[in-house]
C-alpha positions as CSV (number, residue, x, y, z in Angstrom):
1,X,-12.3,-7.0,-49.8
2,X,-12.9,-10.8,-47.5
3,X,-11.3,-14.0,-48.9
4,X,-12.7,-17.0,-49.5
5,X,-10.6,-19.9,-46.6
6,X,-10.3,-23.0,-47.5
7,X,-10.2,-26.0,-44.8
8,X,-8.0,-26.8,-43.0
9,X,-6.4,-30.0,-45.5
10,X,-2.8,-30.1,-45.4
11,X,-1.4,-28.2,-49.0
12,X,1.8,-28.5,-50.1
13,X,3.6,-30.4,-47.4
14,X,7.0,-32.4,-48.1
15,X,7.3,-35.9,-47.4
16,X,9.2,-36.6,-45.2
17,X,12.2,-39.5,-43.9
18,X,13.1,-40.9,-40.9
19,X,12.9,-38.9,-37.9
20,X,11.2,-36.2,-39.0
21,X,7.8,-38.3,-39.0
22,X,7.4,-37.4,-35.8
23,X,6.8,-34.0,-35.4
24,X,4.5,-31.6,-37.5
25,X,2.9,-28.3,-36.9
26,X,0.0,-27.4,-39.0
27,X,-0.5,-23.6,-39.6
28,X,-4.6,-23.1,-39.3
29,X,-7.9,-20.4,-39.1
30,X,-8.6,-17.3,-41.1
31,X,-5.4,-18.6,-44.0
32,X,-6.1,-19.2,-47.5
33,X,-3.4,-21.5,-47.4
34,X,-3.2,-24.1,-45.0
35,X,-0.2,-25.7,-44.1
36,X,1.3,-28.5,-42.6
37,X,5.0,-28.3,-41.4
38,X,8.1,-30.3,-40.5
39,X,11.2,-30.7,-39.3
40,X,12.3,-31.1,-43.3
41,X,10.2,-28.4,-44.3
42,X,11.1,-26.1,-41.9
43,X,15.0,-26.3,-42.6
44,X,13.9,-25.7,-46.3
45,X,13.1,-22.2,-45.6
46,X,15.4,-19.2,-44.8
47,X,17.4,-19.7,-41.3
48,X,17.1,-16.9,-39.0
49,X,19.8,-18.4,-35.9
50,X,19.2,-17.3,-32.6
51,X,20.8,-17.8,-29.2
52,X,17.9,-18.4,-26.8
53,X,17.1,-18.0,-23.3
54,X,14.8,-21.9,-22.1
55,X,13.1,-21.9,-19.2
56,X,10.5,-24.4,-17.3
57,X,7.0,-24.6,-17.0
58,X,7.8,-22.9,-14.0
59,X,9.4,-20.2,-14.9
60,X,12.9,-21.4,-14.1
61,X,16.2,-21.8,-16.1
62,X,16.6,-24.2,-17.6
63,X,19.2,-23.8,-20.5
64,X,20.6,-21.2,-23.0
65,X,20.7,-22.3,-26.6
66,X,21.1,-21.4,-30.3
67,X,18.2,-22.2,-32.4
68,X,18.2,-22.1,-36.4
69,X,14.3,-21.4,-37.2
70,X,11.7,-20.4,-39.9
71,X,10.6,-16.8,-39.5
72,X,6.6,-16.7,-37.8
73,X,6.1,-13.5,-40.5
74,X,7.3,-16.2,-43.3
75,X,5.2,-18.9,-42.3
76,X,2.1,-16.7,-42.9
77,X,2.9,-14.8,-45.9
78,X,3.1,-18.5,-47.6
79,X,-0.3,-18.9,-46.0
80,X,-1.7,-15.7,-46.7
81,X,-3.8,-14.7,-43.3
82,X,-7.4,-13.4,-44.6
83,X,-10.4,-12.7,-42.8
84,X,-12.4,-15.6,-42.6
85,X,-15.8,-13.3,-41.9
86,X,-16.5,-9.9,-42.6
87,X,-16.2,-7.9,-39.1
88,X,-16.8,-4.3,-41.1
89,X,-13.2,-3.7,-40.7
90,X,-10.9,-4.2,-43.7
91,X,-7.4,-5.1,-42.2
92,X,-6.0,-7.7,-41.3
93,X,-3.8,-5.5,-38.3
94,X,-6.7,-6.6,-35.7
95,X,-6.3,-10.6,-35.8
96,X,-4.4,-12.9,-33.6
97,X,-2.1,-16.2,-33.7
98,X,-2.5,-18.4,-31.1
99,X,0.1,-20.8,-30.7
100,X,-0.6,-24.6,-29.7
101,X,1.2,-26.9,-27.4
102,X,0.8,-31.1,-27.4
103,X,0.9,-30.9,-23.7
104,X,-2.2,-27.6,-23.9
105,X,0.1,-24.9,-23.6
106,X,-1.5,-21.9,-25.6
107,X,0.4,-18.4,-26.4
108,X,-0.9,-15.5,-28.1
109,X,0.6,-12.9,-31.1
110,X,-0.8,-9.9,-32.2
111,X,-0.6,-10.1,-36.4
112,X,0.8,-6.0,-35.9
113,X,3.9,-7.6,-33.6
114,X,4.6,-9.8,-35.9
115,X,4.3,-7.5,-39.1
116,X,4.7,-4.5,-38.2
117,X,7.8,-4.3,-36.4
118,X,11.6,-4.4,-38.6
119,X,12.9,-7.7,-37.6
120,X,11.4,-11.1,-39.5
121,X,13.2,-13.4,-36.7
122,X,11.3,-11.8,-33.4
123,X,9.6,-15.0,-33.6
124,X,10.6,-18.3,-35.0
125,X,9.9,-21.8,-35.5
126,X,12.5,-24.1,-34.5
127,X,13.4,-28.1,-35.8
128,X,17.2,-27.2,-34.3
129,X,18.7,-26.6,-31.6
130,X,22.3,-26.8,-29.7
131,X,23.0,-26.4,-26.0
132,X,25.3,-22.8,-25.3
133,X,28.4,-24.8,-22.6
134,X,29.6,-21.4,-20.9
135,X,32.9,-20.0,-21.3
136,X,34.4,-20.8,-18.2
137,X,32.6,-24.5,-17.6
138,X,35.0,-27.1,-17.0
139,X,36.8,-29.0,-19.5
140,X,34.2,-31.8,-20.8
141,X,37.8,-33.1,-22.4
142,X,37.7,-37.4,-22.1
143,X,34.4,-37.7,-20.8
144,X,33.3,-39.0,-24.2
145,X,30.6,-36.5,-24.2
146,X,29.8,-34.3,-27.2
147,X,28.7,-31.1,-25.6
148,X,27.0,-29.1,-28.6
149,X,25.7,-31.0,-31.4
150,X,22.5,-29.5,-33.1
151,X,19.3,-31.3,-32.4
152,X,17.0,-32.2,-34.1
153,X,13.4,-32.6,-32.3
154,X,13.5,-36.0,-32.6
155,X,16.5,-36.1,-31.3
156,X,15.9,-33.9,-28.0
157,X,13.5,-36.5,-26.8
158,X,16.5,-38.3,-25.2
159,X,19.2,-36.3,-25.5
160,X,22.7,-37.5,-24.1
161,X,22.9,-35.6,-20.2
162,X,24.0,-38.1,-18.6
163,X,27.7,-37.0,-18.0
164,X,26.0,-33.5,-16.5
165,X,23.9,-35.8,-14.7
166,X,26.9,-35.2,-11.6
167,X,26.4,-31.6,-11.2
168,X,23.2,-30.6,-12.9
169,X,20.8,-32.7,-10.9
170,X,19.7,-30.1,-8.7
171,X,23.0,-30.8,-6.4
172,X,25.5,-28.5,-7.6
173,X,24.0,-26.4,-10.6
174,X,20.4,-26.0,-11.8
175,X,18.6,-29.1,-13.5
176,X,19.7,-29.3,-16.9
177,X,17.3,-30.2,-20.0
178,X,16.5,-29.3,-23.4
179,X,12.5,-28.4,-24.9
180,X,11.4,-31.1,-26.9
181,X,9.4,-31.1,-30.1
182,X,9.6,-28.7,-33.0
183,X,9.6,-24.8,-31.2
184,X,7.7,-21.4,-31.6
185,X,10.8,-19.3,-29.6
186,X,9.7,-15.8,-29.0
187,X,13.3,-14.1,-29.6
188,X,13.1,-11.4,-28.1
189,X,10.2,-11.5,-25.3
190,X,12.7,-10.9,-21.9
191,X,10.9,-13.9,-20.4
192,X,9.6,-17.4,-21.5
193,X,5.8,-17.1,-21.2
194,X,5.5,-17.3,-24.7
195,X,8.1,-20.2,-25.4
196,X,5.4,-22.6,-26.9
197,X,7.4,-26.8,-26.7
198,X,6.1,-29.4,-29.4
199,X,3.7,-27.1,-31.6
200,X,1.1,-29.2,-32.9
201,X,-0.9,-25.6,-34.6
202,X,-0.5,-21.7,-35.3
203,X,-4.1,-21.0,-35.6
204,X,-5.0,-17.3,-36.9
205,X,-8.3,-15.6,-35.5
206,X,-10.4,-13.1,-35.5
207,X,-10.9,-11.1,-33.0
208,X,-15.1,-12.5,-32.7
209,X,-16.2,-8.5,-31.9
210,X,-17.8,-6.4,-35.2
211,X,-17.6,-2.9,-35.6
212,X,-20.7,-1.4,-34.8
213,X,-23.1,1.5,-37.5
214,X,-22.1,4.5,-38.9
215,X,-18.5,6.4,-37.9
216,X,-17.8,10.5,-38.3
217,X,-14.5,11.6,-39.7
218,X,-12.5,14.7,-39.7
219,X,-13.1,16.4,-36.2
220,X,-16.5,15.1,-35.9
221,X,-14.3,11.7,-34.8
222,X,-13.4,13.8,-31.4
223,X,-14.8,11.7,-28.6
224,X,-13.6,12.8,-24.3
225,X,-13.5,10.0,-23.1
226,X,-12.8,5.6,-23.9
227,X,-14.4,3.1,-22.2
228,X,-12.0,-0.4,-21.0
229,X,-14.4,-3.3,-21.0
230,X,-13.0,-5.8,-19.2
231,X,-13.0,-10.1,-19.8
232,X,-16.2,-10.2,-17.7
233,X,-17.7,-7.3,-19.8
234,X,-17.7,-4.7,-16.5
235,X,-16.4,-1.3,-17.9
236,X,-15.0,1.5,-16.9
237,X,-14.4,5.2,-17.8
238,X,-11.1,6.8,-18.8
239,X,-10.9,10.1,-19.2
240,X,-8.5,12.9,-18.7
241,X,-9.0,12.4,-14.4
242,X,-9.3,8.9,-14.4
243,X,-4.8,8.3,-15.9
244,X,-4.0,10.7,-13.3
245,X,-2.9,7.7,-11.3
246,X,-1.3,5.4,-13.8
247,X,2.2,5.2,-14.7
248,X,3.3,8.1,-17.2
249,X,5.8,7.2,-20.6
250,X,6.9,9.7,-22.9
251,X,8.9,9.0,-26.0
252,X,9.8,9.6,-29.6
253,X,9.9,8.4,-32.0
254,X,10.3,8.6,-36.4
255,X,7.1,7.7,-38.0
256,X,6.7,6.0,-40.8
257,X,3.2,4.7,-42.9
258,X,2.6,2.1,-44.6
259,X,0.4,3.9,-47.1
260,X,1.7,7.7,-47.0
261,X,5.1,7.1,-45.7
262,X,7.4,9.4,-43.0
263,X,5.2,11.1,-41.1
264,X,7.9,13.3,-39.0
265,X,9.4,12.7,-35.8
266,X,7.0,13.0,-33.2
267,X,7.5,13.4,-29.3
268,X,4.4,11.9,-27.1
269,X,2.9,11.6,-23.7
270,X,0.5,9.9,-21.8
271,X,0.3,6.6,-19.6
272,X,0.9,3.0,-19.9
273,X,-1.5,0.6,-21.2
274,X,0.0,-1.9,-18.4
275,X,-1.0,-0.1,-15.8
276,X,-4.1,1.0,-16.8
277,X,-5.6,-2.7,-16.8
278,X,-3.6,-3.9,-13.8
279,X,-5.9,-1.3,-12.1
280,X,-8.6,-2.3,-13.5
281,X,-8.2,-5.9,-13.0
282,X,-7.2,-5.6,-9.8
283,X,-3.5,-7.6,-10.6
284,X,-1.7,-8.9,-13.4
285,X,-2.9,-11.1,-15.7
286,X,-1.6,-14.3,-17.9
287,X,-0.7,-11.4,-20.1
288,X,0.3,-14.7,-22.5
289,X,-3.0,-15.4,-23.7
290,X,-4.5,-12.3,-23.0
291,X,-5.0,-9.1,-26.2
292,X,-6.2,-6.2,-26.1
293,X,-8.2,-4.9,-29.0
294,X,-8.4,-0.6,-29.1
295,X,-11.0,0.6,-31.6
296,X,-11.9,4.3,-32.7
297,X,-14.4,6.1,-33.0
298,X,-14.7,5.8,-36.3
299,X,-14.1,2.6,-36.4
300,X,-10.5,2.4,-37.2
301,X,-8.4,-0.2,-35.3
302,X,-5.6,-2.9,-33.8
303,X,-4.9,-5.4,-31.6
304,X,-2.1,-5.5,-29.5
305,X,-1.1,-9.1,-27.9
306,X,-0.5,-9.4,-23.9
307,X,2.5,-10.8,-24.5
308,X,4.3,-7.1,-26.7
309,X,2.5,-5.1,-23.6
310,X,4.4,-7.2,-20.6
311,X,7.3,-9.2,-22.2
312,X,9.0,-6.4,-24.1
313,X,12.4,-5.8,-23.4
314,X,11.9,-2.1,-24.4
315,X,9.7,-1.4,-20.9
316,X,6.4,-0.1,-21.5
317,X,5.5,-0.6,-25.3
318,X,2.0,0.3,-25.2
319,X,0.9,4.5,-24.5
320,X,-2.8,5.9,-24.2
321,X,-1.0,9.7,-25.2
322,X,-2.9,12.3,-24.7
323,X,-0.8,15.0,-25.9
324,X,2.1,15.0,-29.1
325,X,5.2,16.6,-29.4
326,X,4.0,18.8,-25.8
327,X,0.0,19.9,-26.7
328,X,-2.5,18.3,-27.1
329,X,-3.5,16.1,-29.0
330,X,-5.6,17.7,-32.3
331,X,-9.9,17.6,-32.8
332,X,-9.6,14.5,-34.8
333,X,-6.7,12.3,-32.7
334,X,-9.5,12.6,-29.6
335,X,-8.8,12.7,-26.4
336,X,-6.6,9.7,-26.6
337,X,-4.7,7.9,-29.7
338,X,-1.8,4.6,-28.7
339,X,1.2,4.7,-29.9
340,X,3.1,1.6,-29.9
341,X,7.2,0.8,-29.2
342,X,9.3,-0.7,-31.7
343,X,7.3,-1.2,-34.1
344,X,8.7,0.4,-38.2
345,X,5.0,1.2,-38.9
346,X,2.9,3.7,-37.6
347,X,-0.5,2.4,-38.7
348,X,-1.5,0.7,-35.7
349,X,-1.5,3.7,-34.0
350,X,-5.6,4.8,-33.1
351,X,-6.8,8.3,-33.0
352,X,-10.0,9.1,-31.2
353,X,-9.6,6.0,-28.8
354,X,-13.2,4.8,-27.8
355,X,-13.1,1.5,-26.9
356,X,-10.1,-0.4,-25.5
357,X,-11.1,-4.5,-24.8
358,X,-9.2,-6.8,-23.1
359,X,-10.0,-9.7,-24.6
360,X,-8.7,-13.7,-22.7
361,X,-8.6,-15.8,-26.1
362,X,-10.3,-18.7,-26.4
363,X,-8.7,-22.0,-27.1
364,X,-9.9,-22.0,-30.9
365,X,-10.9,-19.2,-33.6
366,X,-14.8,-21.0,-33.7
367,X,-15.6,-20.4,-30.1
368,X,-14.4,-16.6,-30.4
369,X,-17.3,-16.3,-33.0
370,X,-15.5,-17.6,-36.3
371,X,-15.3,-20.4,-38.6
372,X,-12.5,-21.5,-41.0
373,X,-15.2,-22.1,-43.7
374,X,-18.0,-20.1,-45.9
């Protein structure tokens, strides 16, 4: 059932005082309760402390910081993700979240990686940070500089790094800087591409692709080949022979479904979806704004972000599997099924894969053919 999505007016925002007036983040798009967040309202939510690396816009290391912030999952639970238009699929595992910064940076996150893992702190909206000083750093006694104060967003606009400039000025050490504004912090990404500074909007979007027509069930779901549909609408056929040159992968997991519980301990083998994409596209794309929408022959589908495919410390995390427990897949699983490493729940595993569509996400939900209002 598609619930009505109201307009993007701010809802129940806490009154601000002092410097917190300088930063706010809107939560918009396919949600029933749009929100407006600021330093005070983020601090009022349950806090998740983490230590993370910070990289500059060109991927250069800038600093390591302790952060404490609100879970993106818990924020979206307050906003309640709900599709704005009927796309033929009743679940929200085919939606994505676009986070935007004031300087135009964007990063995409899948609904599944936010909600289907066991860690609510994988993605944090952070107002407070403090610089992490290395254990063998020279003594700062007598410098008059406090090395590790907790700084909110306004406090990080002009951090007191004067005492560091002698070393951290591109001569003896790397230049030191801290990110500005409220930040979206991906605490498990191995690179900083999806770290967004000075966040202005968190926007929940549908893929803009509708599920087509009549859908078979059971053994009738069998399809022998899958279509890889690229952003320029070129289609590449993936069959048993087409996977021979892609990177082989295999892993084992005890699987639990959200509906039927424990599904057993299984071993899958197949090929890396990442390697299939890069071979078909000719090079590695910008995974930070990319999504992969996988649809089964019966219409079931799931969306995976480029970040979870390419930036996970677990290595390869999305497999196009062709065997289960050393046997070919059952007839009702088709030639291929997707299997995700790192999810607690197995619900994003798509059987009988028919289409693998690569989506470069537009800047707004409306550009993907959806609207916030009915």
